[in-house]
Each structure stands twice: as structure tokens, then as C-alpha cells.
C-alpha positions in Angstrom: 14.5 -30.3 16.3 16.0 -27.8 18.4 14.0 -24.5 19.8 15.6 -21.3 20.9 13.0 -18.5 22.3 13.3 -14.6 23.2 12.1 -12.4 24.5 12.9 -9.4 22.8 12.6 -5.7 24.1 14.6 -2.7 23.0 18.2 -3.3 24.2 18.1 -6.6 25.1 16.9 -10.6 24.0 16.3 -13.1 27.0 16.8 -16.8 25.3 15.4 -20.4 26.1 16.7 -22.8 24.9 13.8 -25.7 25.2 14.4 -29.1 26.2 11.6 -31.9 24.4 9.7 -31.8 27.6 8.9 -28.7 27.7 11.9 -28.0 30.4 14.3 -25.6 29.8 17.8 -26.6 28.8 19.8 -23.7 28.6 19.4 -20.1 29.2 20.9 -17.0 27.4 21.0 -13.2 27.4 22.0 -11.2 23.9 22.5 -7.5 23.7 20.0 -6.2 20.8 22.3 -4.9 17.9 23.2 -6.8 14.6 26.6 -7.9 15.8 25.7 -9.3 19.1 23.4 -11.6 17.4 25.5 -12.5 15.0 28.5 -13.5 17.6 25.5 -15.3 19.6 24.7 -17.4 16.4 27.7 -18.5 15.3 28.0 -20.4 18.4 25.2 -22.7 18.4 24.5 -25.4 16.7 22.2 -24.3 13.3 21.0 -28.2 12.4 17.7 -28.7 13.2 17.3 -25.4 14.7 14.5 -23.1 15.1 14.3 -20.0 16.5 11.1 -18.1 17.3 10.0 -14.4 19.4 6.8 -12.2 20.0 6.0 -10.3 17.4 7.1 -6.4 18.7 7.1 -3.1 16.5 10.3 -3.5 14.8 12.5 -5.2 18.3 12.8 -8.8 16.9 14.0 -7.3 13.3 18.0 -7.7 14.3 17.1 -11.3 15.1 14.9 -12.2 12.0 17.0 -10.8 9.1 20.3 -12.8 11.1 18.2 -16.0 11.2 17.4 -15.7 7.6 20.8 -14.8 6.9 21.6 -17.9 7.8 18.7 -20.4 6.2 17.7 -20.3 10.3 14.1 -21.1 10.8 12.4 -17.7 12.1 8.9 -18.1 13.6 6.7 -15.3 15.2 4.4 -16.1 17.7 1.2 -13.3 18.2 1.3 -11.7 21.6 -2.4 -12.9 22.4 -1.1 -16.6 22.0 1.5 -16.5 24.6 -0.9 -14.1 26.6 -3.8 -17.1 26.8 -0.7 -19.5 27.6 0.5 -17.4 30.6 -3.8 -16.9 31.8 -3.8 -20.7 31.7 -0.8 -21.0 34.0 -1.6 -21.0 37.8 1.2 -19.2 39.0 0.3 -16.3 36.1 4.3 -15.2 37.0 5.5 -12.7 34.1 9.4 -11.7 33.7 11.3 -12.0 30.8 12.9 -15.3 31.6 9.2 -16.7 32.4 8.1 -14.8 29.1 11.2 -16.5 27.3 10.1 -19.8 28.6 6.4 -18.8 27.7 7.3 -18.6 23.8 9.3 -21.7 23.5 6.7 -24.2 25.1 4.6 -22.3 22.8 7.2 -23.1 19.8 6.9 -26.6 20.7 3.6 -26.9 20.7 3.2 -25.8 17.0 3.1 -22.4 17.8 4.1 -19.3 15.3 4.9 -18.5 11.8 7.8 -18.7 9.8 9.1 -15.7 8.1 10.6 -15.6 4.9 12.3 -12.5 3.5 9.5 -10.9 1.8 8.0 -10.4 5.6 11.1 -8.1 6.1 10.9 -6.1 3.5 10.2 -2.0 3.9 6.8 -1.9 1.7 4.3 -3.4 4.3 6.7 -1.0 7.4 6.6 2.2 4.9 2.4 1.2 4.2 1.5 1.1 7.4 3.1 4.7 8.7 1.3 6.3 5.5 -2.1 4.7 6.7 -1.0 5.3 10.3 -0.3 9.2 9.2 -3.6 9.1 7.2 -5.4 8.4 10.2 -3.9 10.7 12.4 -4.4 13.9 9.6 -8.6 12.6 9.8 -8.1 12.7 13.8 -7.3 16.3 13.7 -9.9 17.1 11.1 -12.5 16.4 13.7 -10.6 18.6 16.3 -10.4 20.9 13.5 -14.1 20.8 13.0 -14.8 21.2 16.3 -13.8 24.1 17.2 -14.6 25.4 14.6 -18.4 24.4 15.2 -17.9 25.3 19.1 -15.2 27.9 19.5 -15.2 30.1 16.0 -13.1 32.7 17.6 -10.3 30.8 17.7 -8.9 31.4 14.5 -5.3 30.7 15.6 -5.6 27.6 17.0 -8.0 26.2 13.8 -5.6 27.1 11.1 -2.2 26.5 13.2 -4.4 22.5 13.3 -5.2 22.7 9.5 -2.0 23.3 9.1 -0.5 20.0 11.1 -3.4 18.3 9.1 -2.5 19.2 5.6 1.5 18.7 6.6 0.3 14.5 7.7 -1.3 13.8 4.6 1.3 15.6 2.2 4.0 13.1 3.9 1.1 10.0 3.9 0.8 10.4 0.2 4.5 10.4 0.2 4.6 7.3 1.8 2.1 5.6 0.1 3.3 6.7 -3.6 6.9 5.1 -2.3 5.6 2.0 -0.8 3.2 1.2 -3.5 6.2 1.0 -5.9 8.0 -1.4 -3.5 5.1 -3.6 -3.7 5.0 -6.0 -7.0 3.4 -4.7 -10.2 1.7 -7.7 -11.3 -0.1 -8.8 -8.1 -0.8 -5.4 -7.2 -2.8 -5.4 -11.0 -3.9 -9.0 -9.8 -5.5 -7.2 -6.5 -6.6 -4.7 -8.6 -8.9 -6.4 -10.7 -11.0 -7.3 -7.7 -14.2 -5.2 -7.8 -13.9 -2.5 -4.4 -10.3 -2.7 -4.3 -8.5 -0.2 -6.1 -4.9 1.1 -6.9 -4.5 2.1 -3.6 -5.6 -0.7 -1.5 -4.6 -3.4 -3.5 -0.6 -2.0 -2.4 -1.7 -2.3 1.3 -3.4 -6.0 0.5 -0.5 -7.6 -1.4 2.0 -6.2 0.6 0.0 -8.1 4.5 -0.9 -11.1 2.7 2.5 -11.7 1.6 3.3 -14.9 -0.4 -0.4 -15.9 -0.7 0.7 -19.7 -0.7 0.9 -19.5 3.2 -3.1 -19.1 3.1 -4.5 -22.7 2.1 -7.6 -21.1 1.9 -9.4 -17.9 1.6 -10.8 -18.7 5.5 -7.0 -18.8 6.5 -6.8 -15.4 5.0 -10.1 -13.9 6.5 -9.0 -15.5 10.3 -5.4 -13.6 9.3 -7.3 -10.1 8.8 -9.3 -11.1 12.4 -12.7 -11.0 10.6 -13.9 -14.5 11.5 -16.7 -14.6 14.0 -15.8 -14.9 17.9 -17.6 -18.3 18.9 -18.4 -19.1 22.3 -18.7 -22.8 23.2 -20.6 -24.1 26.9 -21.0 -28.1 27.1 -22.8 -28.8 23.8 -24.0 -25.3 23.1 -22.3 -23.3 20.1 -22.8 -19.8 19.9 -21.8 -17.2 17.2 -22.4 -13.5 17.2 -21.5 -10.7 14.7 -18.5 -9.6 17.3 -15.1 -10.6 14.9 -11.7 -11.9 17.0 -9.8 -9.0 15.5 -7.0 -10.8 15.9 -3.9 -10.7 12.9 -3.3 -7.7 11.3 -5.2 -4.6 11.4 -4.2 -2.7 8.5 -5.3 -5.9 6.2 -8.5 -6.1 7.6 -9.3 -2.0 6.8 -8.9 -2.3 3.7 -10.6 -5.2 3.2 -13.5 -3.8 5.0 -12.9 -0.7 2.7 -13.0 -2.6 -0.4 -16.4 -4.5 0.7 -18.1 -0.9 1.3 -17.1 0.0 -2.3 -17.7 -3.2 -3.8 -21.2 -3.6 -2.2 -22.3 -0.5 -4.5 -21.6 -1.7 -7.7 -21.0 -5.9 -7.8 -24.5 -6.9 -7.7 -23.8 -10.0 -5.8 -22.2 -8.4 -2.8 -24.7 -6.1 -3.5 -27.5 -8.2 -3.2 -25.7 -10.3 0.0 -25.1 -6.6 1.8 -29.1 -6.2 1.2 -29.7 -9.3 2.5 -27.9 -9.1 5.6 -29.8 -5.5 6.5 -33.1 -7.0 5.9 -32.0 -9.9 8.5 -31.6 -7.1 10.8 -27.8 -6.5 10.9 -26.3 -3.3 10.9 -23.9 -1.5 8.5 -20.7 -2.7 10.0 -21.4 -6.8 10.5 -23.2 -6.6 7.0 -19.9 -5.1 5.4 -17.5 -7.1 7.2 -19.4 -10.5 6.0 -18.7 -8.9 2.3 -15.3 -8.3 3.2 -14.7 -12.1 3.6 -15.4 -12.6 0.1 -13.2 -9.7 -1.3 -10.6 -12.1 1.0 -11.6 -15.1 -0.7 -10.9 -13.7 -3.8 -8.1 -11.4 -3.4 -6.4 -15.1 -2.5 -8.0 -16.6 -5.3 -6.5 -14.1 -8.1 -3.2 -13.9 -6.3 -3.1 -17.3 -5.8 -4.0 -18.4 -9.8 -1.8 -15.7 -11.0 -5.0 -14.0 -13.2 -7.3 -11.3 -13.1 -10.6 -11.7 -11.1 -13.7 -12.4 -14.1 -17.3 -12.7 -12.8 -18.5 -16.2 -13.7 -21.9 -16.1 -15.5 -23.9 -19.0 -14.4 -25.8 -20.7 -16.8 
């Protein structure tokens, strides 16, 4: 197996071909354009080749698309993993060359998730942008309220903020509608069958999950959403707290949390579980997060099974 790792920036890819012992066999610098990347890939041996990089906003997309077009496995690594690897080294250096080498060593250890064509479809990016715009609109709404409450004479400012908020909400709705239309209807309907999910959240959840078969269990999906609890271990002692890791997709995490907050009002089992957690002294968020994990398990089950959610009655 040949591993080539890249540190990706907007303008350039800094790469390293790794030996099995973790040393660098060859280094590369490639302009981050489709033409330059394709020219580079034409020069490398593609048999038993895997290419990988850290996850970036969009900068890794040219490389990922070019690799998948050539059936070259492309793995994406969570930056948290490489940061932890860097902290573990003595020198704690950080340059583009060092970053490429660290990414390569992480790939050699099996880190990273192999992308599929589904991961590069525009629906996920569109729905994420819609969510970001909606968050901005909520922020403006709070600012508008502060001006109304504390500076009632600033009507011009208030009108300007209100106008900007309305514009953001309109664009967010347009993007959400367009993005949802790009998500397969069958998968959306399956997720929508889970109590609490609903039409809007189903598109986000399905697009963020991607291929459900890549998750062997609901526990893996919970971890991918960053809803799993942090674990602190010292010697023989093992402690868990209500804090969550918050790794993975924040968009999936938020959608599952919202779904749980709705479901625990209407689903008898989730309502009972929520009330049990509150009776134990848990606050609203930790209790709802616990139900969000249940929603994740249910959604993954219906997507993998291919049939709608049906509450099982105890006999």
C-alpha cells in the first residue's frame, strides 16, 4: 500500500509519500487546481495507492474529486486527530511539510474516513449553508430585540436589522428547499417516520449521515455526531460526565438535538426517559442529549433496514 498525504491550503497542496516505517520517501508541491492535480495524478502509480488529507472547508474538494474519478481511495482525517498527534511529539513543530508528514503517519495508522461520491454531492453543503444563514438570522433577531428594549429611539437601526434578518431567512428557506430536493425522497421519508424528526430535519440528517452502511452500529453514529460522553481515565479509575465530545458533524448533532426536544414531548418512551433523567438531577440539555442518542439509533435503523419506523409494542 502506498500512502500519499497532503496538507491542503487554498492555493497549494504540500504532499508526502510515506514509507511503511513512517519516514517520508518523497515530497510534492501541487497547485490546488483541477488541472494541476490531474497532471500530478497522471504521474503516480495508482495500484494500491491511497491519498488523504485533513478535512477543510472546501479546499480538499478538487483533490477528492480527482481521486474518486480515478478510483483512487481518498481518506479525510479529522483535524482533531492530527492536533493530538502533534501534541504527542516532542518538538511540537508545525509547518506545511511537517503537517503533511503527520497526516501521512496518521493514515499509516488507519486514521481517516474514506470518502464516497455521495460525500461530494452539493446537497450537504447547501443545507449547511442554509443552517448557517438561519443561525445568523437568529443572532440578528436578538440584536434587534436589544435595540428595541434599550434604545427605542433608534428606529432606523432597528428597521435595518429587521430587513437584514428577513433577507437571511428568505435565502435560508430557498437554500433549504433546494437542498432538500437533492436528497433522495425515500431516505428522507424513512428518517421522517421517526417521531421528532420531521420534514426539515430529515433532509439535514440524511445528508449528514450519507451512506448509512458505513456505520456498523448506532453507537458509531452517535460518536460521529459528537453526542458521545467524554471519558476521563486516570489509573484504574474511570469517570464519565455529562459533557459530550462535540466531534464530527455539528449540523447532525444540532438536528438530532432538536428532534429529541420534539420527540420527548410526544413519544411516551422518550418522555419517560427524559423525566427520569430530570428526576436524577440532570438539566434540560443533558437529558435531551440522552434522547438525541436514541433518535440517532432509530434513524440509522430505519435507513439501514429500508422500512419506516414502527414503535414495537411489548407483549
